[in-house]
N, C-alpha and C positions, 0 to 999 in steps of 0.2 A: 570430475568437476572439483575445483578447489576454491577456497576463499581467498580473494585478493586483498580485501580491506574491510574492516568493521569500524564504523564511525558512529558515535553517539551524537545526535543532532541537537543544535540549538534552536531557539524559538523561531528565528527568521526562516530557517529551513522547513520547520514544521508548518509555518504559514504558507510557504510556497507549495508544499505537498498538498495542503488542504485546497489551495487554489487549483492545482492540477486535477485533483479528484472532482472538484465542483465543475470544472470545465469539461472533463471527460464524461461525467455522469450527471447531466443536467437535471435529471429527475430527483436527485437527492437534495433535500433542504439543507440549509446551513447547519441546523441542529444535528441532522443525521451525519453530516461530514464530521462535526465535532465529536459525535459518538464513536465514529470510526478511528479518529486520531485525537484522543483526549489530551488536553494540555498537561495533566498531572502525571501521565505515564511516560516512561522513557521511550524514545523513538530511536531506533538504530537503522542505519543504512548499511547493507552488506553487498559488496560487489563480488559476484561469482564469475569464474571463468570456466567454461566447458573445455573438454579435451579438444574440441574443434576450434577453440580460440574465441568463441562468442562470449561477450561480456553481458551478464544479466544483473540488474540491480534489484535488490529486494528491500522492502521496507517492513520493519518489524516494530510492533507496539508491544512493549514488555518483551516476551519471548515468542510471540505469535506472529508469523508472517502474514501481513495484510495485503500487500500489493507487490507485483513484479513489474519491472519496466524493461521492455525489450523492443528495440527499434522504435523508440519514442512512444510506445503504446503502454498505457497503464492498465494492468490486468489484475483483477482480484485473485487472491489465493484462498485456500481453505476448502471446506466441504462444499461440493457443487460450485465450482469456480465461477459460475454465472450468477450467483446470488450474493448480495452484500448483506452481511450480518453484523449488527452493532453490539453494544453492550448487552449483557444478559441474554444473548442469543436472539435478540429481536431482529426479525427479518426486515431489512430496510428497502429492498427493491431487487428487481431482476435486471441484470446487466445485459444489454444487447450487443451483438456483433462479436461474440466470443466463440 
């Protein structure tokens, strides 16, 4: 696997990512989505290419990977990939269908 591109995102892209998260995980409140992708922290989008040629997009807040996007599906990353954890390690919810 190798990195194809690293992009630091502007506010408009951050808004779109928050909308995508809210659409994919409807049980999260707006405040919880804001905790996952805070406005003050830098947001990076990294495009990874596997040896098989599959492109995977990762979204990082600071240096922490928060979500992966593969085949138009937004999947959380981190410890226990089916659990969304916000600031200060507060558990925000269990994600289904993963």
